[in-house]
KEKE-3310 file (N, C-alpha, C; in steps of 0.2 Angstrom, whole numbers, plus 5000, padded with zeros to 4 digits):
npx = (5005:5001:5012:5009:5015:5023:5016:5003:4997:4998:4987:4977:4973:4972:4960:4949:4942:4945:4947:4938:4943:4959:4969:4986:4996:5009:5018:5021:5018:5023:5015:5004:4995:4993:4977:4977:4969:4956:4961:4957:4964:4975:4975:4987:4990:5001:5002:5012:5025:5028:5033:5020:5005:5009:5022:5023:5015:5001:5007:4996:4995:4988:4984:4982:4982:4978:4971:4964:4952:4955:4945:4930:4920:4924:4922:4910:4903:4908:4913:4907:4893:4890:4879:4878:4895:4912:4922:4939:4952:4969:4973:4981:4980:4985:4980:4970:4953:4945:4930:4918:4926:4935:4943:4944:4946:4939:4930:4915:4905:4896:4904:4906:4893:4882:4873:4861:4865:4878:4886:4891:4881:4879:4884:4896:4905:4919:4927:4936:4930:4917:4903:4906:4920:4929:4935:4931:4928:4918:4907:4897:4880:4875:4860:4853:4835:4827:4831:4828:4837:4843:4847:4853:4860:4872:4885:4896:4912:4909:4921:4935:4945:4965:4976:4990:4990:4990:4976:4964:4953:4936:4922:4907:4892:4878:4864:4861:4865:4875:4889:4904:4922:4935:4952:4952:4941:4925:4913:4900:4883:4873:4888:4903:4901:4890:4876:4870:4860:4848:4851:4858:4853:4852:4855:4864:4875:4890:4884:4872:4873:4869:4872:4888:4902:4916:4927:4939:4954:4958:4953:4936:4919:4913:4905:4902:4914:4929:4939:4954:4963:4975:4988:4993:4985:4982:4982:4970:4956:4941:4930:4916:4907:4901:4912:4915:4917:4930:4937:4940:4947:4957:4962:4966:4978:4986:4990:4994:5006:5017:5033:5049:5064:5082:5098:5114:5126:5139:5140:5146:5140:5144:5146:5159:5157:5164:5161:5152:5140:5131:5131:5122:5117:5106:5094:5078:5060:5045:5041:5034:5040:5051:5059:5070:5077:5088:5095:5082:5078:5066:5059:5064:5059:5057:5047:5046:5046:5054:5055:5066:5078:5086:5091:5095:5101:5106:5112:5111:5110:5113:5124:5120:5135:5142:5136:5124:5108:5105:5089:5079:5066:5057:5043:5027:5012:4999:5005:5012:5028:5046:5062:5078:5094:5107:5123:5127:5143:5149:5162:5165:5165:5164:5157:5166:5170:5180:5191:5200:5212:5206:5193:5196:5201:5188:5184:5190:5188:5177:5179:5180:5166:5152:5136:5135:5140:5152:5157:5160:5162:5150:5150:5146:5155:5170:5185:5202:5199:5191:5196:5206:5196:5195:5208:5209:5204:5209:5211)
npy = (4994:5011:5024:5036:5054:5061:5072:5073:5059:5063:5073:5071:5060:5066:5074:5066:5058:5047:5052:5044:5043:5045:5049:5054:5055:5056:5048:5034:5017:5004:5007:5012:5024:5022:5022:5026:5023:5013:5007:5011:5009:5018:5017:5025:5032:5037:5050:5059:5061:5077:5092:5094:5101:5098:5090:5076:5076:5073:5075:5078:5079:5085:5079:5063:5060:5053:5048:5031:5022:5005:4996:4996:4990:4990:5004:5010:5003:5010:5025:5028:5028:5037:5045:5058:5072:5076:5082:5085:5093:5100:5108:5115:5123:5122:5124:5137:5133:5130:5136:5124:5116:5106:5107:5092:5087:5079:5065:5056:5043:5039:5028:5030:5034:5048:5064:5072:5084:5084:5080:5071:5057:5052:5059:5064:5079:5089:5103:5115:5126:5124:5126:5137:5147:5151:5150:5146:5137:5122:5113:5098:5090:5077:5070:5056:5051:5038:5044:5057:5072:5080:5092:5091:5099:5111:5121:5135:5144:5163:5171:5171:5156:5158:5152:5142:5143:5140:5132:5128:5118:5114:5104:5103:5092:5089:5086:5099:5106:5112:5118:5128:5129:5140:5141:5140:5151:5151:5152:5161:5162:5176:5182:5175:5163:5156:5147:5138:5128:5122:5126:5131:5123:5110:5092:5082:5071:5060:5047:5048:5050:5040:5032:5022:5019:5021:5030:5046:5056:5067:5066:5069:5068:5077:5088:5079:5070:5062:5070:5078:5084:5097:5100:5099:5089:5085:5078:5071:5070:5062:5062:5055:5064:5081:5093:5103:5123:5124:5113:5114:5122:5117:5107:5114:5120:5109:5107:5120:5126:5117:5120:5125:5134:5137:5145:5136:5133:5131:5144:5160:5172:5186:5189:5191:5200:5193:5189:5188:5182:5173:5158:5152:5139:5128:5119:5113:5111:5107:5117:5126:5137:5147:5161:5178:5194:5207:5220:5227:5226:5223:5208:5192:5174:5158:5143:5127:5111:5100:5086:5085:5089:5100:5113:5127:5141:5151:5167:5180:5194:5209:5215:5230:5241:5242:5236:5223:5217:5199:5193:5178:5167:5157:5148:5141:5130:5138:5149:5155:5160:5157:5159:5166:5176:5185:5196:5202:5209:5222:5224:5232:5249:5258:5249:5246:5232:5230:5228:5242:5256:5267:5263:5264:5277:5281:5278:5283:5299:5297:5297:5292:5295:5290:5287:5278:5271:5267:5260:5247:5238:5240:5248:5260:5272:5275:5267:5261:5248:5245:5250:5239:5227:5231:5229:5217:5210:5215:5219)
npz = (4999:4996:5004:5014:5012:5029:5034:5027:5032:5046:5048:5039:5050:5060:5059:5064:5057:5044:5025:5011:5001:4993:4983:4979:4970:4972:4966:4952:4947:4937:4928:4936:4948:4965:4976:4992:5002:5000:4988:4978:4963:4950:4935:4924:4910:4899:4906:4917:4930:4940:4947:4960:4967:4980:4980:4970:4957:4943:4927:4914:4896:4886:4874:4873:4885:4901:4917:4923:4935:4941:4945:4943:4949:4962:4964:4961:4973:4983:4981:4970:4977:4984:4993:4999:5004:4999:4989:4983:4977:4969:4956:4941:4925:4908:4895:4887:4886:4869:4861:4862:4869:4882:4897:4906:4923:4934:4932:4934:4926:4911:4898:4885:4878:4874:4875:4868:4867:4864:4877:4887:4893:4906:4920:4933:4931:4933:4927:4918:4904:4893:4883:4876:4871:4885:4903:4916:4929:4931:4939:4935:4934:4924:4917:4911:4905:4896:4883:4886:4891:4906:4917:4934:4941:4941:4946:4942:4943:4944:4938:4927:4926:4928:4915:4918:4932:4948:4959:4971:4974:4981:4985:4994:5000:5007:5017:5019:5010:4996:4997:4991:4987:4984:4984:4998:4999:5001:4989:4983:4978:4973:4966:4967:4961:4951:4947:4937:4934:4945:4963:4978:4988:4984:4986:4979:4973:4970:4970:4962:4949:4933:4925:4930:4924:4921:4930:4926:4927:4920:4908:4899:4892:4878:4867:4859:4858:4866:4878:4882:4897:4899:4909:4928:4939:4956:4971:4975:4983:4992:5004:5014:5020:5020:5022:5034:5036:5043:5045:5027:5028:5035:5026:5016:5022:5024:5012:5007:5017:5014:5011:5004:5004:5000:4999:4994:5007:5005:4997:4998:5008:5004:4988:4975:4960:4948:4933:4918:4922:4934:4945:4954:4967:4978:4990:4988:4993:4988:4978:4966:4958:4954:4957:4957:4962:4959:4969:4971:4959:4945:4945:4941:4932:4935:4929:4941:4937:4942:4952:4961:4974:4973:4967:4953:4948:4934:4931:4924:4920:4920:4933:4942:4946:4962:4979:4981:4987:4982:4980:4981:4978:4983:4976:4981:4978:4984:4982:4992:4997:5001:5004:5004:5003:4996:4995:4982:4975:4965:4956:4946:4942:4934:4924:4913:4909:4914:4929:4933:4934:4930:4939:4951:4951:4953:4967:4974:4972:4979:4992:5011:5023:5013:5005:4995:4978:4978:4991:4995:5004:5014:5024:5027:5022:5013:5010:5015:5014:5006:4992:4993:4991:4977:4972:4973:4963:4950:4933)
capx = (4999:5006:5015:5008:5019:5020:5011:5000:4994:4993:4980:4972:4971:4971:4953:4945:4942:4949:4944:4935:4947:4966:4976:4992:5000:5016:5021:5019:5024:5021:5009:4999:4997:4991:4975:4979:4963:4950:4962:4956:4971:4972:4980:4990:4990:5003:5002:5019:5024:5030:5031:5015:5004:5011:5027:5021:5009:5000:5006:4992:4998:4980:4982:4979:4986:4973:4971:4958:4952:4956:4940:4925:4913:4925:4923:4903:4903:4912:4912:4901:4887:4890:4874:4884:4900:4915:4928:4944:4959:4973:4975:4985:4976:4990:4978:4965:4948:4943:4923:4915:4932:4933:4948:4941:4950:4938:4924:4911:4900:4895:4911:4905:4887:4883:4867:4858:4869:4886:4889:4891:4875:4879:4890:4897:4912:4923:4931:4936:4929:4909:4901:4908:4927:4930:4940:4927:4927:4910:4905:4888:4879:4871:4857:4850:4833:4823:4833:4828:4842:4841:4855:4850:4865:4878:4890:4902:4915:4909:4926:4938:4954:4971:4980:4996:4989:4988:4969:4961:4944:4931:4912:4904:4888:4874:4856:4861:4863:4881:4895:4909:4927:4940:4958:4949:4935:4919:4910:4892:4878:4876:4894:4909:4898:4885:4872:4868:4856:4850:4854:4864:4849:4851:4860:4865:4882:4892:4878:4867:4877:4866:4878:4896:4907:4921:4932:4943:4957:4962:4947:4929:4916:4910:4906:4903:4920:4933:4941:4960:4968:4982:4990:4994:4981:4986:4979:4962:4953:4935:4925:4908:4901:4902:4918:4912:4922:4937:4940:4942:4953:4964:4965:4968:4984:4988:4996:5000:5009:5023:5037:5056:5070:5086:5104:5118:5130:5146:5140:5148:5136:5145:5150:5162:5155:5170:5161:5147:5135:5132:5125:5119:5112:5102:5091:5070:5054:5038:5041:5033:5041:5057:5060:5073:5078:5091:5093:5075:5072:5060:5057:5061:5056:5055:5044:5050:5043:5057:5055:5072:5076:5088:5090:5103:5100:5112:5110:5114:5107:5121:5124:5125:5139:5142:5134:5117:5106:5098:5083:5079:5060:5052:5035:5023:5005:4998:5010:5017:5037:5051:5067:5085:5099:5113:5124:5132:5146:5148:5167:5167:5161:5163:5154:5167:5172:5189:5194:5208:5213:5197:5189:5202:5202:5182:5183:5196:5184:5170:5182:5177:5160:5146:5130:5137:5140:5160:5156:5158:5160:5144:5153:5145:5162:5175:5191:5207:5196:5186:5202:5208:5192:5195:5212:5210:5200:5210:5212)
capy = (5000:5016:5027:5043:5057:5060:5078:5071:5057:5066:5078:5066:5056:5070:5078:5062:5053:5047:5052:5039:5041:5049:5049:5059:5056:5055:5041:5030:5011:4998:5010:5015:5030:5020:5024:5023:5020:5009:5002:5011:5012:5023:5015:5028:5031:5043:5057:5060:5064:5082:5093:5097:5104:5094:5084:5073:5079:5069:5081:5078:5082:5088:5076:5058:5058:5053:5040:5028:5020:5000:4993:5001:4987:4993:5012:5009:5001:5015:5032:5027:5025:5042:5051:5066:5070:5082:5084:5092:5095:5106:5107:5118:5120:5125:5127:5140:5130:5136:5135:5116:5112:5110:5104:5089:5087:5074:5062:5048:5042:5034:5027:5033:5036:5054:5066:5075:5090:5082:5080:5063:5053:5053:5057:5070:5083:5094:5104:5120:5128:5122:5128:5144:5148:5152:5147:5145:5132:5118:5104:5098:5082:5077:5065:5053:5044:5037:5049:5065:5072:5084:5095:5093:5102:5112:5127:5138:5150:5169:5173:5164:5156:5160:5147:5141:5145:5133:5134:5122:5118:5110:5105:5099:5092:5087:5088:5107:5109:5113:5122:5128:5135:5140:5144:5142:5156:5149:5156:5163:5165:5178:5187:5173:5158:5157:5140:5137:5123:5121:5128:5129:5120:5104:5087:5076:5070:5055:5041:5049:5047:5034:5024:5022:5014:5024:5035:5046:5059:5072:5065:5069:5067:5083:5088:5072:5066:5060:5076:5077:5091:5099:5102:5094:5087:5085:5079:5072:5066:5062:5061:5052:5068:5087:5095:5109:5127:5124:5108:5114:5127:5111:5104:5118:5122:5102:5110:5127:5127:5116:5123:5128:5136:5140:5146:5132:5137:5134:5150:5165:5178:5190:5188:5197:5198:5193:5187:5190:5176:5170:5153:5151:5134:5126:5117:5116:5107:5108:5123:5128:5144:5150:5169:5182:5200:5209:5225:5228:5228:5217:5201:5186:5167:5153:5137:5121:5105:5094:5084:5085:5092:5104:5117:5130:5147:5156:5174:5182:5200:5215:5219:5237:5245:5244:5233:5225:5212:5198:5188:5170:5166:5148:5150:5134:5130:5142:5157:5156:5162:5156:5165:5167:5182:5187:5200:5204:5215:5223:5230:5239:5253:5262:5247:5247:5227:5229:5233:5246:5262:5272:5262:5266:5284:5285:5278:5288:5302:5296:5294:5297:5294:5292:5281:5277:5263:5266:5258:5239:5234:5242:5252:5267:5273:5273:5268:5255:5241:5245:5248:5230:5224:5232:5226:5208:5208:5219:5215)
capz = (4999:4996:5010:5014:5019:5037:5035:5025:5036:5053:5046:5040:5053:5064:5057:5068:5053:5036:5020:5008:4994:4993:4978:4981:4964:4971:4961:4946:4948:4934:4927:4941:4954:4972:4979:4998:5008:4997:4984:4970:4962:4944:4929:4922:4901:4896:4911:4919:4938:4940:4954:4961:4973:4986:4978:4964:4955:4935:4923:4906:4889:4881:4870:4873:4892:4907:4922:4925:4940:4936:4948:4944:4953:4969:4963:4962:4978:4988:4981:4969:4982:4991:4991:5001:5004:4998:4983:4985:4972:4967:4948:4936:4918:4906:4889:4886:4880:4863:4861:4861:4871:4890:4903:4912:4930:4936:4928:4933:4921:4906:4894:4877:4878:4873:4874:4861:4867:4864:4883:4892:4893:4911:4922:4937:4928:4936:4921:4915:4900:4892:4878:4872:4874:4893:4909:4921:4930:4931:4942:4931:4935:4920:4919:4903:4904:4889:4876:4889:4896:4910:4920:4939:4945:4939:4946:4939:4946:4940:4935:4924:4931:4923:4911:4922:4939:4953:4962:4973:4975:4985:4986:4998:4998:5012:5015:5023:5003:4993:4999:4987:4991:4979:4988:5003:5002:4999:4983:4985:4970:4967:4967:4963:4960:4946:4947:4930:4935:4953:4968:4984:4993:4984:4988:4973:4972:4965:4971:4960:4943:4934:4923:4932:4920:4922:4934:4923:4928:4914:4904:4898:4886:4877:4859:4854:4857:4872:4877:4888:4901:4898:4915:4932:4945:4960:4977:4974:4990:4992:5008:5013:5020:5020:5027:5038:5034:5048:5040:5024:5029:5038:5020:5011:5024:5023:5007:5006:5022:5014:5006:5009:4998:5004:4994:4999:5012:5001:4991:5004:5010:5001:4982:4971:4951:4942:4927:4916:4925:4941:4945:4963:4968:4983:4991:4990:4995:4986:4974:4958:4953:4955:4957:4958:4960:4960:4971:4974:4951:4942:4945:4934:4934:4932:4936:4942:4937:4944:4958:4963:4982:4972:4960:4952:4942:4929:4932:4915:4919:4923:4941:4946:4951:4972:4982:4982:4987:4977:4984:4976:4981:4980:4980:4981:4972:4986:4981:4999:4997:5004:5002:5005:5000:4995:4995:4976:4975:4958:4957:4940:4944:4928:4919:4906:4909:4916:4933:4933:4938:4930:4945:4958:4952:4955:4972:4977:4972:4984:4998:5016:5024:5009:5005:4987:4976:4980:4997:4993:5011:5016:5031:5026:5021:5006:5012:5013:5013:4997:4988:4993:4989:4971:4969:4972:4957:4947:4928)
cpx = (5004:5006:5014:5016:5018:5014:5005:4994:4992:4988:4975:4968:4966:4964:4948:4941:4945:4946:4942:4940:4953:4969:4981:4997:5005:5021:5018:5022:5022:5016:5005:4999:4991:4987:4976:4974:4959:4953:4960:4960:4970:4978:4982:4994:4993:5008:5009:5020:5029:5030:5025:5012:5008:5015:5022:5014:5008:5001:5003:4994:4992:4979:4978:4978:4981:4974:4964:4955:4949:4949:4935:4919:4917:4920:4915:4901:4904:4910:4907:4893:4885:4884:4875:4891:4905:4922:4934:4950:4961:4974:4977:4982:4981:4987:4972:4958:4944:4935:4921:4921:4932:4941:4944:4947:4947:4931:4922:4906:4901:4903:4912:4897:4888:4875:4866:4861:4876:4888:4888:4882:4872:4883:4891:4904:4914:4927:4931:4935:4919:4906:4902:4915:4927:4935:4937:4926:4919:4910:4896:4888:4874:4866:4851:4844:4827:4824:4831:4833:4842:4850:4852:4855:4870:4879:4895:4906:4912:4915:4929:4943:4958:4974:4987:4996:4987:4979:4969:4954:4941:4926:4909:4897:4883:4866:4855:4862:4870:4885:4900:4916:4934:4946:4956:4945:4930:4917:4903:4889:4874:4884:4899:4907:4892:4881:4868:4862:4857:4851:4856:4860:4850:4857:4861:4873:4886:4886:4872:4866:4873:4870:4888:4900:4913:4921:4940:4947:4959:4958:4941:4925:4913:4912:4907:4911:4925:4937:4948:4959:4974:4985:4991:4988:4985:4983:4972:4960:4944:4933:4918:4904:4903:4909:4914:4920:4928:4941:4944:4949:4961:4966:4968:4978:4988:4994:5000:5004:5017:5027:5045:5061:5076:5093:5109:5124:5137:5146:5142:5142:5137:5149:5152:5160:5162:5169:5153:5140:5138:5129:5125:5115:5109:5097:5082:5067:5048:5039:5039:5036:5047:5059:5067:5074:5082:5091:5090:5072:5068:5064:5058:5061:5058:5052:5049:5046:5047:5056:5061:5072:5081:5088:5095:5098:5106:5109:5113:5113:5113:5119:5124:5132:5139:5139:5126:5116:5104:5095:5081:5074:5060:5045:5030:5016:5001:4999:5012:5025:5042:5057:5074:5086:5106:5119:5130:5137:5150:5156:5169:5161:5160:5159:5157:5171:5177:5187:5201:5207:5208:5192:5190:5200:5192:5181:5188:5191:5179:5174:5179:5170:5154:5140:5132:5138:5148:5162:5154:5158:5153:5145:5149:5152:5166:5185:5196:5203:5192:5192:5205:5204:5194:5201:5212:5205:5202:5212:5206)
cpy = (5006:5020:5034:5049:5059:5066:5076:5067:5060:5072:5075:5061:5060:5076:5074:5058:5051:5048:5045:5036:5046:5047:5056:5060:5058:5052:5035:5025:5006:5002:5012:5018:5025:5025:5022:5021:5015:5004:5005:5016:5016:5020:5022:5028:5037:5048:5054:5061:5072:5085:5096:5097:5103:5087:5082:5077:5075:5076:5078:5082:5087:5083:5069:5054:5058:5046:5038:5023:5013:4996:4996:4997:4990:5000:5013:5007:5006:5021:5035:5027:5031:5047:5057:5065:5076:5080:5089:5091:5099:5105:5115:5116:5125:5126:5130:5137:5134:5134:5126:5114:5113:5104:5100:5087:5081:5072:5056:5048:5037:5035:5031:5034:5042:5058:5069:5082:5088:5082:5072:5062:5054:5054:5065:5071:5088:5096:5112:5122:5125:5122:5132:5143:5151:5148:5148:5139:5129:5115:5104:5090:5083:5071:5063:5049:5043:5043:5057:5065:5078:5085:5097:5098:5106:5121:5128:5143:5157:5171:5168:5164:5158:5155:5149:5143:5140:5134:5126:5123:5111:5111:5100:5098:5087:5090:5096:5110:5110:5118:5122:5131:5135:5143:5145:5147:5153:5155:5155:5165:5169:5182:5181:5164:5159:5149:5142:5132:5122:5125:5128:5125:5113:5099:5082:5078:5064:5048:5043:5052:5040:5028:5026:5017:5016:5030:5038:5053:5062:5067:5066:5067:5073:5083:5082:5067:5064:5069:5074:5084:5091:5102:5099:5095:5083:5082:5079:5067:5067:5060:5058:5058:5074:5090:5102:5116:5126:5119:5108:5118:5122:5107:5106:5118:5116:5104:5114:5128:5124:5118:5123:5130:5140:5140:5139:5136:5136:5139:5156:5169:5184:5187:5192:5195:5199:5190:5188:5188:5173:5166:5151:5144:5132:5120:5118:5111:5111:5115:5124:5133:5143:5158:5172:5189:5204:5218:5230:5229:5224:5211:5197:5181:5163:5147:5131:5116:5099:5091:5083:5088:5098:5109:5122:5136:5151:5163:5177:5191:5206:5214:5226:5238:5245:5236:5231:5219:5207:5192:5184:5167:5161:5150:5143:5137:5135:5150:5161:5158:5162:5157:5165:5173:5180:5194:5201:5212:5218:5228:5234:5242:5257:5256:5245:5239:5224:5234:5235:5252:5266:5269:5265:5273:5287:5282:5282:5295:5302:5295:5297:5294:5295:5286:5281:5271:5261:5262:5252:5237:5235:5245:5259:5273:5272:5273:5262:5250:5241:5245:5243:5226:5224:5228:5220:5205:5212:5216:5215)
cpz = (5001:5001:5009:5016:5026:5038:5033:5030:5042:5051:5045:5044:5059:5064:5062:5062:5048:5029:5016:5001:4995:4988:4978:4977:4965:4966:4956:4947:4942:4930:4929:4945:4959:4973:4987:5003:5004:4991:4976:4966:4953:4940:4924:4914:4900:4902:4914:4927:4935:4948:4954:4965:4978:4984:4972:4963:4946:4932:4913:4902:4885:4877:4871:4882:4898:4911:4923:4932:4937:4936:4948:4948:4961:4970:4964:4971:4985:4983:4974:4971:4985:4987:4995:5001:5001:4994:4982:4980:4970:4960:4945:4928:4912:4896:4889:4883:4876:4865:4859:4864:4878:4892:4907:4917:4932:4932:4930:4929:4915:4900:4888:4875:4879:4871:4869:4861:4865:4871:4883:4893:4901:4913:4926:4932:4931:4930:4920:4908:4901:4887:4875:4876:4882:4897:4915:4923:4934:4936:4939:4933:4928:4920:4914:4906:4898:4885:4879:4892:4899:4917:4928:4943:4941:4941:4943:4942:4942:4936:4930:4928:4924:4920:4917:4929:4943:4957:4965:4975:4978:4984:4989:4999:5004:5014:5019:5015:5001:4995:4994:4988:4985:4982:4994:5007:4998:4995:4985:4978:4973:4970:4964:4962:4957:4946:4940:4930:4942:4958:4973:4988:4992:4986:4982:4973:4969:4965:4964:4951:4941:4930:4925:4929:4919:4926:4931:4927:4923:4908:4905:4891:4886:4870:4856:4856:4865:4871:4885:4889:4898:4904:4919:4937:4949:4967:4978:4980:4990:5000:5008:5019:5020:5025:5030:5035:5038:5044:5032:5021:5031:5031:5017:5012:5024:5017:5006:5010:5021:5009:5011:5002:5003:4998:4998:5002:5009:4996:4998:5002:5005:4994:4978:4965:4951:4936:4925:4920:4932:4940:4953:4962:4975:4984:4990:4993:4992:4983:4968:4954:4956:4954:4960:4957:4963:4961:4969:4964:4950:4942:4939:4937:4931:4933:4934:4942:4938:4950:4961:4967:4979:4966:4960:4945:4939:4931:4927:4914:4922:4930:4941:4950:4957:4973:4982:4982:4981:4982:4979:4984:4976:4982:4976:4977:4975:4985:4988:4996:5003:5001:5005:5001:5000:4995:4986:4975:4968:4957:4951:4940:4939:4922:4911:4905:4911:4922:4934:4937:4936:4937:4952:4957:4953:4962:4976:4977:4977:4991:5005:5018:5018:5012:4996:4985:4978:4986:4996:4999:5014:5022:5033:5025:5016:5010:5009:5011:5009:4992:4989:4991:4979:4968:4969:4966:4951:4939:4923)
residu = (MET:PHE:THR:PHE:THR:CYS:ILE:ALA:LEU:SER:ILE:LEU:VAL:GLY:ARG:GLY:ASP:ILE:ALA:THR:SER:TYR:TRP:SER:PHE:ASP:GLU:ILE:GLU:ASN:GLY:VAL:SER:GLU:GLU:SER:ILE:MET:GLY:LEU:ASP:ALA:GLN:VAL:HIS:GLY:ALA:GLU:LEU:GLN:GLN:GLY:ALA:LEU:HIS:GLY:GLY:LEU:PHE:PHE:ASP:GLY:GLU:ASP:ASP:TYR:ALA:ALA:ILE:GLU:SER:MET:GLY:LEU:ALA:ALA:LYS:THR:ILE:GLY:SER:LEU:ALA:GLU:GLY:THR:ILE:SER:THR:TRP:PHE:ARG:PHE:ASP:HIS:SER:PRO:GLU:SER:MET:ASP:ILE:GLU:THR:ILE:PHE:TYR:LEU:GLY:ALA:MET:GLN:ASP:PHE:SER:SER:TYR:GLY:THR:SER:ALA:ASN:CYS:TYR:GLU:LEU:GLU:ILE:GLY:HIS:PHE:SER:ALA:GLN:ARG:ARG:LEU:TYR:TRP:THR:ASN:ILE:SER:THR:GLN:GLU:GLU:THR:THR:ALA:ILE:PRO:LEU:CYS:TRP:SER:THR:THR:ASP:HIS:LEU:GLN:VAL:GLY:GLN:TRP:TYR:HIS:ILE:VAL:SER:THR:THR:SER:SER:MET:GLY:THR:HIS:ILE:TYR:LEU:ASN:ASN:VAL:GLU:LEU:PHE:ASP:PRO:GLY:ASN:CYS:THR:TRP:GLN:PHE:GLY:ASP:GLU:THR:MET:ARG:ARG:PHE:LEU:GLY:ASP:VAL:LEU:GLN:GLN:GLU:ALA:VAL:TRP:PHE:GLY:LYS:GLY:LEU:TRP:ASN:ASN:GLU:GLU:GLN:PHE:PHE:GLU:GLY:VAL:ILE:ASP:GLU:PHE:THR:ILE:TRP:ASN:ARG:ALA:LEU:THR:PRO:GLU:GLU:VAL:THR:THR:GLU:TYR:GLU:ARG:VAL:ALA:SER:VAL:GLY:ALA:LEU:THR:ILE:HIS:GLU:ASP:ILE:PRO:TYR:GLU:ILE:GLN:ILE:THR:ALA:ASP:SER:LEU:VAL:LEU:HIS:GLY:ALA:LEU:ASP:ASN:ILE:VAL:LYS:ILE:LYS:TRP:GLN:ILE:ALA:GLY:GLY:ALA:TRP:ASN:SER:GLN:PRO:ASN:ILE:SER:LEU:GLU:SER:ILE:TRP:ASP:LEU:THR:ILE:GLY:GLU:PRO:VAL:PRO:ALA:GLY:ARG:HIS:GLU:ILE:ARG:VAL:VAL:GLY:GLN:ASN:ALA:ALA:ASN:ARG:THR:PHE:ALA:ASP:THR:ARG:ILE:LEU:ILE:GLN:LEU:ASP:LEU:ASN:ALA:ASP:GLY:THR:ILE:ASP:VAL:HIS:ASP:LEU:LEU:LEU:MET:ILE:GLY:ALA:TRP:GLY:GLU:CYS:ASP:CYS:ILE:GLU:ASP:LEU:THR:GLY:ASP:GLY:ARG:VAL:SER:ILE:ALA:ASP:ILE:LEU:LEU:LEU:ILE:SER:ALA:TRP:GLY)
# end
C-alpha cells in the first residue's frame, strides 16, 4: 500500500476521520498510481510525474493522457454510492479552452454514451470550459433517461480562471445543501459563483450518476468526443460527508503550508562579481516557481517542474555597480514564498568590463563617509578596505 508523507497522514487522521479515497499522485509504479485508502488504484495512460501542489502530481499533455480507476466494481460500491460528501483537489491547467472545448479534471459516468447536446449522457464532471470559449470552472451533473437529458445540478465560477495558475477546489454536499470553496474562500451566488442549474440548497453527489462505467482523471466526454486535460492534477480526495469550513481550511493548509528554499551554504554571503554570469544553487521542497530580484529591480522567474530537491540558476542580467542584495524566492502552489538572500558586489564601477585604474579613481573621488556605490564593504564609508577589494579583482 502506498505510504503517505508524514504530514499528509497526520492531518488526515487528525481530523477525526479518514477520507473515503485519496490519490496523492506522488508516484507511478508499473503504470499505476495507487489510491491509499480503498484500493481504487488508477491506471496511468501517458501522464507523467511533475512537481505538483504537494510533491508529485500527474502532468497530462492534453492530447491523449489520462488516468482511470481500474476496478469500477469497487468504485461503484464506494465513491459511486455516496449520496453526500466532499471532493477536493489541486489543479493547474495549461490550455485555454476554445469553443466546445473543455479541460476535464475529474469524471464519473458513461464510458461512451452521449446526450443530444453532445455531452456525456450521464456523469458528474469537473472541468474548465463549457459550450463557449471560456476559463470558468464547472461542476456538472448530467442525467439521461429514455432519451431525455436533464442537468439537475451545475455550478460555475463567475470569474475566469488563469492559465498556468494553481487552484484548490472543494465542493461539499449534504442535507444542508452545497458549499463551494476556491483557494479556501467560499463562493456565493450572486457574486463569485453562478448556479447554471439547480441551487445551493440541493443535495446531489456521486451516487446520483446513473451510468457508472468509468472514473477518469484528465479525460471527459464533450462535443460528442473524448477530450483531454492539459496541465497537472494533484491531491485528489473524496470524503463521505461534507467538510466543515474549518476542515476545508485544514485541508487547504495541509498543502499550502509546505515549502522551502535555501541557497547552499557553500556559497558565501558576500559574492564578488568577476564574470558576466552568476551561478547559484541550493535546496528546495515543494516549490513550483523560482523567482529572483537584484537590487530591488524587476523580478525574473522560471517554473520548477522537477521533483529533485536541488535547484540551480544562472543569473545573466547585469549587476549594477556597487553592493546589492539578490533575493531568491521559491513559491509553492498556494503562492506562499520561501526566500534566501546573498549580497552581490560589482567591482566594475564604470561598467567598462575591466577593473582598473578608472574604477580606482572613482573610489578615491568618493573617499570618506558616503552612501554611494563605491562603498563596497557596506560600512558607510569609502576606505582602504574598499580599495583592497578592488585590487583583489584587478584586471
